[in-house]
BAFI-3210 file (N, C-alpha, C; in Angstrom, 3 decimals, decimal comma, padded with zeros to 6 digits):
// residues 112
n [1|2|3|4|5|6|7|8|9|10|11|12|13|14|15|16|17|18|19|20|21|22|23|24|25|26|27|28|29|30|31|32|33|34|35|36|37|38|39|40|41|42|43|44|45|46|47|48|49|50|51|52|53|54|55|56|57|58|59|60|61|62|63|64|65|66|67|68|69|70|71|72|73|74|75|76|77|78|79|80|81|82|83|84|85|86|87|88|89|90|91|92|93|94|95|96|97|98|99|100|101|102|103|104|105|106|107|108|109|110|111|112]
n.u [000,848|000,527|001,940|000,326|001,836|003,305|001,136|-000,004|002,096|002,169|-000,337|-000,024|002,165|001,052|-000,902|000,818|002,237|000,149|-000,358|002,060|001,916|-000,017|-002,601|-004,642|-007,297|-008,110|-010,143|-013,596|-015,227|-013,795|-013,917|-016,650|-017,011|-015,094|-013,989|-013,686|-012,907|-011,880|-011,788|-012,604|-011,239|-011,747|-011,249|-011,281|-011,796|-013,447|-016,485|-019,792|-021,632|-019,987|-018,963|-021,361|-022,069|-019,917|-020,278|-022,718|-021,863|-019,965|-021,653|-023,327|-021,516|-020,660|-018,273|-015,565|-015,233|-012,875|-012,138|-009,945|-007,741|-007,077|-006,519|-005,683|-003,250|-001,665|-001,592|-001,178|-002,019|-005,457|-006,996|-009,812|-011,032|-010,307|-009,728|-008,866|-007,713|-006,467|-006,911|-005,492|-004,036|-006,126|-007,346|-005,292|-005,167|-007,763|-007,706|-005,652|-006,740|-009,053|-007,960|-007,207|-006,042|-006,367|-006,685|-008,029|-011,175|-013,570|-015,953|-017,806|-018,919|-022,380|-024,704|-027,422]
n.v [-001,178|002,223|005,174|008,259|010,438|009,290|008,530|011,023|012,147|010,462|010,916|013,651|013,508|012,174|014,055|016,133|015,044|014,956|017,680|018,654|017,376|018,745|017,967|018,822|020,595|023,570|024,848|025,833|027,161|026,562|023,779|023,302|023,849|022,426|019,893|016,349|015,706|013,380|012,789|014,316|016,321|017,511|019,899|019,300|021,532|023,055|024,855|023,752|024,168|024,245|021,639|020,204|021,116|020,087|017,356|016,971|017,565|015,528|013,305|013,770|013,485|010,990|010,307|009,734|011,328|012,761|013,414|015,510|016,237|019,549|020,422|022,701|023,334|021,417|021,869|024,543|028,051|029,153|026,878|024,995|022,988|020,615|019,118|016,079|015,235|013,201|009,866|007,577|008,571|009,447|007,016|005,744|007,376|007,006|004,216|004,152|005,682|004,200|001,817|001,979|004,394|006,105|008,779|010,085|010,573|008,938|009,045|007,401|008,236|008,502|008,191|010,324]
n.w [000,000|-000,818|000,684|001,789|000,849|-001,285|-002,869|-003,505|-004,941|-007,190|-008,429|-008,952|-010,658|-012,889|-013,687|-014,257|-016,460|-018,324|-018,532|-019,620|-022,044|-023,272|-022,872|-021,196|-019,691|-018,215|-015,661|-015,086|-017,119|-019,468|-019,421|-019,822|-022,521|-023,868|-026,107|-026,211|-023,586|-021,216|-018,541|-015,469|-012,944|-009,690|-007,171|-003,662|-002,251|-003,753|-004,464|-003,488|-005,522|-007,829|-007,753|-008,108|-010,703|-012,186|-011,745|-013,081|-015,696|-016,059|-015,883|-018,083|-020,165|-019,678|-018,240|-015,906|-012,665|-010,559|-007,216|-005,769|-003,139|-002,386|-005,134|-006,516|-005,335|-006,411|-009,181|-009,483|-009,246|-009,055|-009,592|-009,628|-010,958|-013,483|-016,700|-018,356|-021,504|-022,853|-023,566|-022,675|-020,487|-018,843|-018,309|-016,881|-014,596|-013,589|-013,062|-011,150|-009,016|-008,505|-007,655|-004,988|-004,061|-001,494|-000,676|-002,605|-004,222|-006,327|-008,928|-011,182|-014,426|-015,155|-017,481|-017,896]
ca.u [000,000|001,301|001,654|-000,350|002,804|003,561|-000,075|-000,104|003,122|001,806|-001,416|000,589|002,995|000,196|-001,478|001,938|002,458|-000,943|-000,158|003,174|001,498|-001,074|-003,837|-005,317|-008,183|-008,184|-011,227|-014,997|-015,702|-013,116|-014,434|-018,008|-016,994|-014,019|-014,321|-012,749|-012,489|-012,059|-011,822|-012,637|-010,754|-012,274|-010,651|-012,219|-012,086|-014,372|-017,824|-020,764|-022,213|-019,046|-018,950|-022,608|-021,959|-018,958|-020,918|-023,683|-021,100|-019,392|-022,755|-023,761|-020,493|-020,373|-016,854|-015,337|-014,826|-011,993|-012,085|-008,558|-007,489|-006,368|-006,041|-005,003|-001,866|-000,948|-001,412|-000,869|-003,111|-006,709|-007,712|-010,683|-011,467|-009,544|-010,088|-007,798|-008,230|-005,778|-007,638|-004,586|-003,728|-007,334|-007,516|-004,277|-005,595|-008,953|-007,266|-004,880|-007,646|-009,955|-007,220|-006,815|-005,437|-007,430|-006,890|-008,838|-012,476|-013,905|-017,348|-017,849|-020,015|-023,599|-025,503|-028,788]
ca.v [000,000|003,447|006,200|009,421|011,239|008,597|008,605|012,379|012,330|009,745|011,671|014,877|013,133|011,900|015,335|016,857|014,476|015,419|019,119|018,815|016,845|019,600|017,183|019,262|021,756|024,156|025,744|025,503|027,631|025,791|022,403|023,256|023,940|021,600|018,614|015,261|015,525|011,976|012,702|015,603|016,326|018,652|020,079|019,144|022,867|023,726|025,078|022,697|024,456|023,803|020,172|019,749|021,385|019,144|016,038|016,946|017,496|014,178|012,391|014,029|012,956|009,623|010,217|009,744|012,549|012,466|014,463|015,558|017,211|020,774|020,297|023,931|023,262|020,478|022,370|025,962|028,984|028,927|025,896|024,135|021,873|020,433|017,951|015,368|014,869|012,006|008,699|006,691|009,204|009,427|005,629|005,477|008,066|006,305|002,944|004,437|006,107|003,077|000,702|002,133|005,661|006,443|010,205|010,586|009,948|008,817|008,782|007,102|008,907|007,740|008,972|010,585]
ca.w [000,000|-000,905|001,678|001,218|000,097|-002,544|-003,670|-004,010|-005,949|-008,412|-009,064|-009,448|-011,799|-014,043|-014,121|-014,871|-017,798|-019,177|-018,751|-020,555|-023,345|-023,804|-022,783|-019,992|-019,824|-016,877|-015,304|-015,336|-018,415|-020,514|-019,386|-020,381|-023,984|-024,434|-026,738|-025,982|-022,191|-020,833|-017,080|-014,780|-011,561|-008,957|-005,853|-002,548|-001,737|-004,669|-003,911|-003,775|-006,836|-008,855|-007,725|-008,741|-012,139|-012,774|-011,732|-014,194|-016,930|-016,137|-016,183|-019,455|-021,076|-019,247|-017,917|-014,448|-011,977|-009,435|-006,201|-005,323|-002,081|-002,769|-006,513|-006,928|-004,874|-007,266|-010,547|-009,447|-009,465|-008,337|-010,399|-008,825|-011,803|-014,713|-017,494|-019,071|-022,823|-023,343|-023,055|-021,932|-019,210|-018,013|-017,869|-015,858|-013,375|-013,094|-012,479|-009,941|-007,948|-008,211|-007,061|-003,596|-003,672|-000,553|-000,461|-003,713|-004,431|-007,742|-009,273|-012,609|-015,129|-015,425|-018,413|-017,450]
c.u [000,894|000,954|000,944|000,599|003,094|002,338|-000,212|000,894|002,738|000,675|-000,854|001,436|002,150|-000,457|-000,390|002,262|001,397|-000,772|000,949|002,814|000,407|-002,438|-004,623|-006,139|-008,395|-009,405|-012,601|-015,451|-015,078|-013,645|-015,818|-017,998|-015,976|-014,568|-013,273|-012,250|-012,848|-012,177|-011,852|-012,085|-011,218|-011,611|-011,699|-012,537|-013,018|-015,736|-018,742|-021,402|-021,293|-018,996|-020,194|-022,562|-021,033|-019,523|-021,939|-022,971|-020,507|-020,473|-023,208|-022,805|-020,101|-018,874|-016,682|-014,960|-014,034|-011,993|-010,701|-008,387|-006,619|-005,702|-005,252|-003,553|-001,027|-000,669|-001,105|-002,089|-004,322|-007,587|-008,505|-011,167|-010,583|-010,030|-008,860|-008,382|-007,568|-006,417|-006,740|-004,267|-004,955|-007,611|-006,533|-004,670|-006,799|-008,571|-006,519|-005,792|-008,575|-009,265|-006,644|-006,074|-006,446|-007,654|-007,731|-010,172|-012,740|-015,385|-017,363|-019,072|-021,191|-024,498|-026,927|-029,707]
c.v [001,242|004,397|007,369|010,277|010,604|008,663|009,988|012,636|011,644|010,457|012,932|014,587|012,903|013,172|016,170|016,349|014,974|016,902|019,366|018,330|017,713|018,933|017,544|020,512|022,288|025,051|025,345|025,900|026,844|024,366|022,293|023,209|023,014|020,295|017,576|015,093|014,102|011,780|014,120|015,396|017,623|018,699|019,872|020,487|023,658|023,882|023,909|022,913|023,983|022,278|019,605|019,951|020,388|017,725|015,917|016,829|016,101|013,162|012,537|013,408|011,520|009,394|010,261|011,124|012,135|013,670|014,426|016,604|018,356|020,675|021,519|023,965|022,377|021,047|023,853|026,823|028,647|027,950|024,970|022,931|021,819|019,186|017,378|014,911|013,627|010,767|007,752|007,261|009,186|008,019|005,292|006,145|007,363|004,991|003,157|004,794|004,966|001,957|001,002|003,386|006,373|007,939|010,833|009,865|009,874|008,507|008,569|007,746|007,978|008,609|009,097|010,765]
c.w [000,000|000,234|000,997|000,391|-001,255|-003,453|-004,293|-005,119|-007,255|-009,146|-009,702|-010,684|-013,038|-014,581|-014,804|-016,265|-018,767|-019,513|-019,771|-021,957|-023,982|-023,774|-021,532|-020,311|-018,414|-016,730|-015,801|-016,737|-019,565|-020,583|-020,029|-021,897|-024,644|-025,015|-026,340|-024,565|-021,761|-019,327|-016,535|-013,375|-010,908|-007,588|-004,769|-001,898|-002,653|-004,000|-004,270|-005,144|-007,960|-008,906|-008,405|-010,257|-012,823|-012,780|-012,861|-015,535|-017,127|-016,484|-017,631|-020,463|-020,757|-019,015|-016,403|-013,943|-010,740|-008,508|-005,584|-004,224|-002,601|-004,146|-006,946|-006,458|-005,781|-008,655|-010,602|-009,715|-008,626|-009,112|-009,480|-009,622|-013,041|-015,428|-018,165|-020,404|-023,408|-022,728|-022,260|-020,552|-018,296|-017,496|-016,758|-014,534|-012,758|-012,427|-011,175|-008,772|-007,544|-007,448|-005,693|-003,219|-002,778|-000,350|-001,562|-003,739|-005,922|-007,887|-010,777|-013,233|-015,355|-016,265|-017,923|-018,616]
res [m|l|t|n|k|e|q|g|d|k|f|l|t|m|v|g|f|a|k|r|a|g|a|i|v|l|g|y|d|s|l|r|t|a|k|g|v|r|l|i|a|v|s|d|t|a|s|d|n|l|k|d|d|m|e|r|l|a|d|k|r|n|i|p|i|v|y|a|p|t|l|e|d|k|v|g|g|n|v|k|a|l|g|i|t|n|s|d|m|s|r|a|i|t|n|y|v|s|d|g|a|t|q|y|g|i|r|l|g|t|r|r]
***
């Protein structure tokens, strides 16, 4: 089992890879209009309204949503939500969080 520090580093590493590959969409407004988003990550410090909006978007697109502690500290700025557009990277993050990265929460998209 990984420690919280190791878990945080791995999530951060995967988000960093996506960012360097240009496979990341930052912020609520960008996420609403972006095409090809495969995963949404939301900070646990985001407002309930933002979390609800992102859950509706994830459900509409049938994609997973990951709840990350203080996401903005991991990616910089005041980013409360981001999207991953690379399918391989989003799958790796989803598998990592689903397989026991206890500091993160995940909710799989359910089409409404």
